[in-house]
C-alpha positions in Angstrom: 115.1 118.8 102.9 112.7 116.1 103.2 110.1 117.8 100.7 113.0 118.8 98.2 113.9 115.1 98.0 110.6 113.8 98.1 109.9 116.2 95.1 113.4 115.2 92.8 112.2 111.3 94.1 108.6 112.2 91.9 110.5 114.0 88.9 112.8 111.0 88.2 109.5 108.6 88.3 107.7 111.0 86.2 110.4 110.7 83.5 108.5 108.3 80.7 111.0 105.0 79.8 111.0 102.6 77.5 108.0 100.1 77.4 108.8 96.9 75.9 107.1 95.3 73.2 104.7 92.8 74.6 101.8 91.3 73.6 99.0 92.0 76.0 97.9 88.5 77.8 94.8 87.3 76.6 92.5 87.1 80.0 88.7 86.3 80.0 88.0 89.4 81.9 89.2 93.0 81.5 90.5 94.0 85.0 89.6 96.8 86.6 91.7 100.2 84.8 93.9 101.7 88.3 93.5 105.4 87.6 96.7 107.0 86.4 95.3 110.8 86.1 96.0 112.9 88.8 92.8 114.5 89.8 91.6 111.1 90.5 94.2 110.0 92.5 94.1 113.3 94.2 90.4 112.6 95.3 91.5 109.0 96.4 94.2 110.5 98.6 91.5 113.3 100.1 88.7 111.0 100.6 90.8 108.5 102.4 92.8 111.5 104.6 88.9 112.8 105.5 87.8 109.2 106.2 90.5 107.4 108.4 93.1 110.6 109.1 91.7 111.2 112.5 91.6 107.5 113.2 95.3 107.5 111.7 96.1 109.9 114.4 94.7 108.5 117.5 96.1 105.5 116.6 99.5 106.8 116.1 99.7 108.9 119.2 98.5 105.8 121.5 101.1 104.2 119.9 104.0 106.6 120.8 102.2 106.7 124.6 102.6 103.4 125.0 106.1 102.8 123.5 107.7 105.9 125.2 107.5 105.1 129.0 108.6 101.9 128.0 111.3 102.9 126.1 112.8 105.0 128.7 112.2 102.5 131.3 113.8 99.4 129.7 117.5 100.7 128.7 117.8 101.9 132.2 116.7 98.3 133.9 118.8 96.3 131.2 121.8 97.8 132.8 124.3 95.1 134.4 125.5 98.2 137.3 122.8 98.8 139.1 122.1 99.2 142.8 121.2 95.6 144.4 117.7 95.9 144.1 117.6 99.2 141.8 115.8 97.3 139.1 112.6 96.0 141.2 112.3 99.6 142.6 112.0 101.0 139.3 109.9 98.5 137.7 107.8 99.3 140.7 107.6 103.0 140.0 106.6 102.5 136.7 104.9 99.4 136.3 101.4 100.7 136.9 101.6 103.0 134.6 102.8 101.5 131.4 99.8 99.1 132.5 97.7 101.5 132.9 98.6 103.1 128.8 98.4 99.4 127.9 94.8 98.9 129.0 93.0 102.5 128.1 95.0 101.2 124.5 93.5 97.6 124.1 90.1 99.0 125.5 90.0 101.7 123.1 90.7 99.2 120.3 87.6 96.5 121.6 85.4 99.5 121.1 86.0 100.2 117.6 85.4 96.4 116.7 81.9 97.7 115.6 81.2 95.2 112.6 80.2 97.3 109.8 82.6 99.8 110.7 85.3 97.4 111.4 84.6 95.8 108.3 85.2 98.6 105.9 88.0 99.6 107.9 89.8 95.9 107.4 88.7 96.5 103.6 90.4 99.4 103.1 92.9 100.2 105.5 93.8 96.5 106.7 97.2 97.6 108.5 95.6 100.0 110.6 92.6 97.4 111.4 94.8 94.7 111.9 97.0 97.2 114.5 93.8 97.7 116.2 92.6 93.9 116.3 96.1 92.8 118.0 95.1 94.9 120.7 91.8 94.2 121.3 93.4 90.3 121.0 95.7 91.6 124.0 91.6 91.4 126.6 90.8 87.4 126.7 87.3 89.1 127.8 87.1 90.6 124.4 86.7 87.3 122.4 82.9 87.9 121.6 83.4 91.1 120.2 86.9 90.1 118.0 84.8 87.3 116.2 81.6 89.1 115.7 83.6 91.9 114.2 86.2 89.4 112.2 82.7 87.4 110.5 82.0 90.1 107.8 85.5 90.4 107.5 86.0 87.0 107.1 82.9 86.7 104.6 84.4 89.0 102.4 87.3 87.1 102.3 89.9 89.6 104.2 90.5 87.2 107.2 91.4 83.8 106.5 88.3 81.6 106.8 89.7 78.6 108.2 91.1 80.8 111.5 88.1 82.2 111.5 86.0 79.0 112.2 88.4 77.7 114.3 88.2 81.4 116.7 84.5 81.2 116.2 84.0 77.8 117.4 86.5 77.7 120.3 84.3 80.7 121.7 81.0 78.9 121.2 82.5 76.0 122.8 84.0 77.6 125.8 80.7 79.1 126.3 78.8 75.4 125.8 77.1 76.7 123.0 77.1 74.7 119.2 79.4 75.6 117.2 78.7 76.8 113.7 81.0 75.4 111.7 82.5 72.1 112.6 86.1 72.7 113.7 85.9 71.7 117.6 86.3 68.8 118.6 85.8 67.5 122.8 86.6 64.7 124.6 83.3 62.7 125.9 84.1 59.0 127.5 87.5 58.7 126.7 87.0 59.2 122.7 87.0 62.4 120.6 83.9 63.4 119.6 83.2 66.4 117.1 81.3 69.3 119.5 77.4 70.0 118.8 76.7 71.6 115.6 74.4 74.9 115.1 71.9 73.9 112.4 73.7 70.7 110.8 71.9 71.1 107.8 73.1 74.4 107.0 76.7 73.2 107.7 77.9 72.9 104.4 76.8 76.1 103.6 78.2 78.0 106.3 81.3 76.3 105.7 81.2 77.1 101.9 80.7 80.9 102.6 83.9 80.9 104.3 85.8 78.9 101.3 86.1 75.9 103.6 84.6 72.2 102.5 82.0 70.2 103.1 82.4 68.3 106.5 79.7 65.3 107.3 79.7 64.8 110.4 78.2 61.6 110.5 81.6 60.7 108.7 83.6 61.4 111.6 86.3 58.9 113.2 86.3 59.1 116.8 90.0 58.4 118.3 91.0 57.8 122.1 91.6 61.0 123.8 92.0 62.1 128.1 89.6 64.5 129.3 92.2 67.3 128.7 93.5 65.8 125.4 90.5 67.5 123.5 88.4 70.6 124.1 88.1 74.0 122.2 91.5 73.9 121.1 91.1 70.8 118.7 89.9 71.8 115.8 89.5 70.0 112.2 89.2 72.0 109.1 
């Protein structure tokens, strides 16, 4: 039934439609042609399936395992007619299993964060990469791996440059290391200050690589702060 409906949809889409007679837009450079022939498109689909089919299947299976037990438990503990203490007993019975599945999926996601491979995955299969990234972000200890994996992605323009810079600088400051992009502030003697910057002479070049405007550390204006008011989370562009 589904296959028949799919074929019918394709036949409808293959019916030629009148093209409006509009002059071609004038552009400075020709955009790459999008393939429309069956052999090229078939080869593209086969290539993607060969490259990412197993990863997609693994991700889907792990998603299903994580959702299944939770989907069984939530409707039950949401009932209002349960005996006294029943909700707690049910959570105690199944909570560890749910947590174990989530922990296993989180660690699996962290293991996928090889910088070279993840950058290619993010460029070619961004939704799959983002799902993996969301799982990996559940592990606070995985911040270094996440930053390392996202650096080539951000440099390729596939991830927001400012968001990556703030993430990388916050990690550096938390490790008491110099920041790379000049987005993190610290509170020193009651005044905000730019956290130490790695190789300040190359700061503008590093920021430009992420699409960020230049920043002159000497032009920074301090503001009053308490020790709790500034830190890795107080960032500027």
